[in-house]
Structures are given as C-alpha cells and as structure tokens.
Backbone bond lengths (Angstrom), bond angles and torsions (degrees), N, CA, C in turn:
res aa  C-N    CA-C-N  psi(-1)  N-CA   C-N-CA  omega(-1)  CA-C   N-CA-C  phi
1 R - - - 1.525 - - 1.568 102.17 -
2 N 1.290 112.83 126.14 1.511 113.51 -178.76 1.453 116.90 62.66
3 G 1.381 116.93 28.62 1.434 124.15 178.78 1.462 111.17 91.42
4 E 1.403 122.39 -1.26 1.450 124.06 -174.54 1.534 110.50 -113.08
5 Q 1.320 117.63 134.88 1.454 120.20 178.72 1.639 105.71 -76.42
6 L 1.319 114.84 131.99 1.445 110.76 -175.81 1.519 109.28 -94.85
7 G 1.268 123.63 -8.68 1.540 122.79 174.80 1.491 109.02 146.70
8 I 1.200 115.51 -179.73 1.449 129.74 -176.63 1.600 100.74 -97.71
9 I 1.312 110.00 125.33 1.619 114.44 -179.05 1.546 106.35 -84.04
10 C 1.259 114.03 -40.76 1.611 120.47 -173.80 1.374 109.42 -152.81
11 E 1.325 117.56 146.00 1.516 117.54 175.72 1.481 102.26 -148.25
12 D 1.311 120.91 131.47 1.501 131.07 176.95 1.565 110.65 -126.34
13 S 1.272 119.02 98.80 1.474 119.44 -175.83 1.528 114.07 -87.68
14 K 1.377 112.09 -2.85 1.547 116.25 -179.63 1.670 103.37 -130.73
15 Y 1.306 116.66 46.08 1.454 117.66 175.97 1.498 111.42 -63.40
16 D 1.362 114.38 138.63 1.456 120.68 177.35 1.534 103.55 -131.93
17 F 1.350 120.33 127.87 1.482 124.44 -178.06 1.527 110.94 -62.66
18 R 1.218 118.35 -31.38 1.527 125.23 177.52 1.507 114.26 -74.37
19 L 1.411 116.30 -16.01 1.417 120.29 178.06 1.407 117.35 -116.03
20 Q 1.334 117.49 40.19 1.461 117.88 -178.55 1.434 114.47 -61.37
21 E 1.289 121.29 145.60 1.513 127.78 179.50 1.371 118.59 -145.74
22 I 1.226 123.34 157.15 1.502 123.12 175.34 1.559 111.84 -90.04
23 R 1.244 119.57 134.20 1.505 126.81 -176.44 1.398 107.93 -103.64
24 D 1.370 116.99 124.29 1.418 121.94 167.74 1.571 112.15 -78.69
25 M 1.290 116.17 143.77 1.453 119.31 -172.17 1.630 99.53 -92.05
26 K 1.400 114.30 146.51 1.317 121.19 175.02 1.429 114.44 -71.52
27 E 1.333 120.55 -30.32 1.491 130.30 -179.56 1.519 101.34 -133.53
28 T 1.372 113.23 158.51 1.406 122.54 164.88 1.457 114.28 -72.13
29 L 1.372 113.76 125.23 1.467 115.70 -176.77 1.518 112.02 -93.10
30 I 1.268 123.47 123.09 1.398 127.79 175.34 1.500 112.50 -93.03
31 I 1.250 117.44 118.03 1.502 121.00 176.07 1.621 106.49 -106.92
32 K 1.273 109.48 121.57 1.522 113.79 -177.16 1.520 108.54 -101.54
33 P 1.392 116.74 161.75 1.426 113.15 174.01 1.513 116.17 -68.20
34 G 1.404 109.15 136.48 1.542 120.51 -168.77 1.494 112.75 92.76
35 D 1.331 120.35 -5.59 1.387 118.63 173.51 1.637 106.40 -77.75
36 E 1.419 107.88 158.19 1.596 110.61 175.51 1.452 103.59 -129.37
37 I 1.261 112.14 153.56 1.456 123.41 173.83 1.444 116.68 -118.34
38 L 1.332 121.47 121.95 1.515 117.92 -174.41 1.577 106.18 -111.62
39 V 1.263 109.23 130.52 1.466 118.89 -179.82 1.467 105.81 -111.53
40 E 1.348 119.05 122.37 1.436 125.91 -175.80 1.583 112.76 -117.75
41 C 1.330 117.28 132.14 1.469 116.08 179.03 1.635 104.50 -135.90
42 N 1.246 109.48 131.75 1.437 116.53 175.95 1.625 111.18 -126.29
43 F 1.424 117.89 119.67 1.389 121.83 -173.62 1.472 104.96 -122.92
44 Q 1.273 116.61 116.84 1.419 122.22 -173.89 1.592 111.68 -104.39
45 T 1.378 109.81 115.16 1.491 115.23 178.57 1.527 118.44 -121.38
46 L 1.358 110.86 17.62 1.568 118.86 -177.82 1.410 112.67 -62.06
47 D 1.341 119.33 -25.46 1.515 120.03 -174.77 1.581 109.58 -87.50
48 R 1.390 121.49 3.18 1.351 123.91 176.64 1.455 113.12 -98.13
49 S 1.346 115.45 147.62 1.500 119.50 179.23 1.543 108.91 -100.20
50 G 1.296 122.13 -25.66 1.425 130.07 -178.67 1.532 112.15 -91.31
51 I 1.223 116.02 175.28 1.473 128.45 -174.98 1.586 105.17 -82.49
52 T 1.285 116.29 136.74 1.425 120.40 173.32 1.546 112.31 -95.90
53 F 1.270 118.60 108.69 1.421 119.62 -175.31 1.470 116.52 -81.72
54 V 1.395 122.82 -33.16 1.410 129.11 178.69 1.489 109.93 -122.23
55 S 1.368 109.07 126.06 1.563 104.75 172.45 1.459 105.00 -156.84
C-alpha cells in the first residue's frame, strides 16, 4: 500500500495438489482501491528425469 508491502497473507512451503484446503485468515484482510495482490508459485522439477504431466 502506497509502495509498501503490508506482509505475507499466506505461505505454504509443502503444497500438494492432492491435498488442497481452505485457509482461515487470522485477521480480516482489508483490500483497498489501488492495492495489489501478488501470488507467487515455485514448482521445482529439476531432480526428475521424466516428464511432469500434472503440476
């Protein structure tokens, strides 16, 4: 907000597509006009020799 990051809303370092779940927020998040939300996803497959079909 106003060029400043307010903080991380949610982080899941062990995400599994087969175990999707709803997350309750600890506090109500107020999103104001002009705010931006960044969603970041990193999926590492360099240790695999075969094709990854679903990710």
